[in-house]
N, C-alpha and C positions, 0 to 999 in steps of 0.2 A: 504494500500500500504506500503510495507516495507520501512524503513528509510535507506538511504545510505549516504556515504560520498559525498561531493560536486561533481557535474558533472564536468568532465575534458575534454578538447579537446586540440589537438596540431595544431598549425598553424605556418608554416615557422620557426620551431624551438622554438616557444614560448609555454610555458605551462601556461594555464590560469585556474583559479578556479573561478567558477561562484559566489559562495556565498561570500558576502562581510561583514565581521563582523563590527558592528556599534559601534560608540562611545556612551557613556551613559550619560544621564543627571544626576544631583545629585539624590542620592537615596531618597526615600520618607520616611516620619517619621515612617512608620511601621517597619523600620529596628530596632527601639528601642525595639519593641515587639519581633522581631526575636532574638535580642541579649539576652533578658531574657530567651527565649525558649532555646537557645543554652547553656546558663549557667546552666539551670535546667537539660538539656539533658546530661551534662557532667558527673554527678554522675551516671546516668544509664549506660552510655557508659563505664565509668571506671570499673564498676562492670561486664559488659557483653562483654568486648573487646575480640574478637577472638584471640586465642593464636598464630595464624599464622601471625598476623600483625607484621611488622618489628619494631624494637626498634629505637627510635630517637637517633641521634648522640649526644654524650655527649658534644661536643664542636663545634665551627664553623670550617668548613673545610678550611684549609689553601689555597686550590686550588681556593677558591672563591675570594681571594684577589690578588692584583697585585703582580706578581713575581719579584724578583730582576732583574735588567737590564741584567745580564749575564746569565740568565736562558732562554733556548730556549722555544718558544711557543709550547704548546701541539699540536700533529698532528690533522689535520682536515679532514673532508670528504667534497666533493662538496655539497652533500645534503643527508639528512636523513629523511625517511618517517616512518619507523617502526624499532623496535628493533629485537632482536633475537627471531625467532618464536619457538625455542626449549625451551625457558625459560618462566615461568609463571610470567612475569613482565609487568607492565603497567606504562606509563608515563602520568600523568595528567599535562596538561599545561594550564596556565591562561594568556590570552592576555590583553593588554590595561591598566594595572595598572602602578603605585600604585594608589589606589582609597581611598580617605580619609574616605568615608562612609562605605566601605565594606572590605578593605584589612585586618584589624585587626580581624574581625569576621571570615574571610576565614582562616587566619593563626591559629586562635584558634581552628577551626574545624579540620584542618590538624594535629595540635598538639594533639588534643583529640584522634584521630585515629592513631597517630604515623605514619603518611604518609608523604612522601616527594614529592615535586612537582617542576615544572619549571615555572617561571614567565617571560614572554616576555614583557618588560617594555618600555614605551614611555619616551623619554628624557625630554620633557617639564614637565611631571608629576613627574619624578625623581627629578628634580630640586626643585619642590615645596614640595615634601615629602621625603627627603632623609632618615628620620628616619624609614620610612616604608620599604625601601630597606634594611637597616641594620637589621631590624627585620626579614625579609625573610632569609637573610644570616645566622643570628644567629640561626634560626630554622633548618638550614641544607638544605634549598631549593636552587635550581640552578636559575641563572639569565640569561636572553637572551635579545638581542637588538631587539627592535621593531620599529626602526627609531626615529628621534627626534620629529616629529610632527604628526605621523600616516598618512603620505602622501602616496597617491597611486603612486607607483614607475614607472609603465610602461609609463606614459606620460612625465616623467621627463627626462631632459638631463643627460648624464652620470655623469657629475660633480655634478649635484644636487643630484643624488642618493648617491654619495660619501659623500656629506655634510649631508644628512639625517642619514647615518650610523655613520659618525664621530661625529655628534652632540649628538646622544644617547650614544655613547662610552665615550665621554668626561664627560657627566653627571654621568654615572656609575662610572667612575674612580674617580670623586670627592667624591663618597661614599666609595671609597676603593675597588671597584669591577672591575674585568676584566673578560670578557666572550669570549667564542669562538662560541656562538650560535646566530643565527639571524633568525627571521621570518618576511617576508614581509607582510605589512598590506593587509588583504584579501587573502593572500596566492598567490598573483599574481606576476609573474616574467617571464623573458625570459632569453635567454643565455647571453645577455649583462649584465643584472643585476646579474645573477649568477656569472659571471666572476668578477664583482666588489666586490661582497660579499666575494668570495674566496680570492681575492687579499688583502682584509682587514684582512685575517686570520680567517675567520668565516665559519662555516658550516650552510647552509640553512636548516632549520628544518620545515617540513610540518606535516601532521597528517594522521591517518587512520580512526578516529572516529570523526564525527562532529554532535553533537546533535542539533545544531542550537539554542543554549541558548540565543543568541543575538536577536532572534525574539520573545522571551518570550512566548513559546508555553505552559508553565505550568511546574511546578516542576516535576510532575509525568512523563510527556512526556520526559523531559530531562533525568531523571533517566532511564526510559525504553530504550531510544535510546542508551545511553551509555552502559548499561548492555547487551542489545541484540547484539551489534556490537563488543564488546571488546573480543579480543583473545590474545594469547601470543604475546608480542612485540608491542601491540597497543600504539599509541600516540593519546591522546584524546584532542581535542580542546574545551576549556571552556574560560569564560571571567570573569575577576575581574570587579565588578561593576554591575553584574546582580543578583538581589535579588533572583530570582527563582533558580539560580545555588546554592546559599547558602542553600536554602531549600532542594534541591535535593541531596546535597553532603553527608549528613549522611547515606542515603540509599545506595548511590553509594559506599562509602568507606566501609561500613559494608558488603555489598554483595560481593564486590571484595575480601575482606579478607576471607569471608566464602568460596569462590570458590578457595582459595589458591593463589590468585594473590598478588604480592608484588608491591607496588607503589614506583617507582624509579625515579630518575631525568634523563633528556635527556643526561646529561654528563655521567651518568653511562652507558646508552645505547651506547654512542659513544665509551667509553672505551672497551666495549665488542666487538664492531664492528671492532676495531683496527685501524680505520682511513685510509684515502688514497683512498677510492673508494665510489661510489654511493651505496646507500642501499634503496631498497624499490620500485623502479620504474619498 
């Protein structure tokens, strides 16, 4: 049976996604073996890196840090699901970080393949590991708000939704990061939540490709699903904290580059979209 994105349904103006990404327990000791494998893989990748892969930025993008008070916020869209279908660009996104066991390995892999990604971070985890957030920004990756506690938003009162968004925003700002990107846990939201997100100056970001890595189907299955479903403008949902995702990434990144895709951030996709309108529904 072919693999598809999460099933969707509309009900009284609400848009619900059935799949609920899970939080992860601490990674198991075999990550040490994976780290050694990645280190040895680096030499082979450096020698065989496809020429079409984009070069890493030489410095940290200033747009990732808080702007002066007199600078207007960048334009937002109400929501974004995919990028420009005329461009061979893909946005790899990683939810639920930063993760002390896997984030550095994930960043090393992305650096190895000279790929940029977008990380949707949980405020409580940001407070515990601010150095990992700074490492993401230093490598040229984009940062998004994924609530303060990874709370399901639909059952919450409106003020509680605001608090979840504001809590993550405050944690990011303490790291020197300001974002215009938001992803609700599990992808679940309704018009009320969308209004709160937009009022906070954020664009709600969804996805077009969901390989279900949080269910741990196996690294080959994750890679197959991503590569089978990815097209121009795809936004791919992955998770920081999943060992199988780390194992699948080299094949994903290498094959995407071979096919001529460029891995960009969601911020870059927003810039091309121009802001101010929905995209992808």
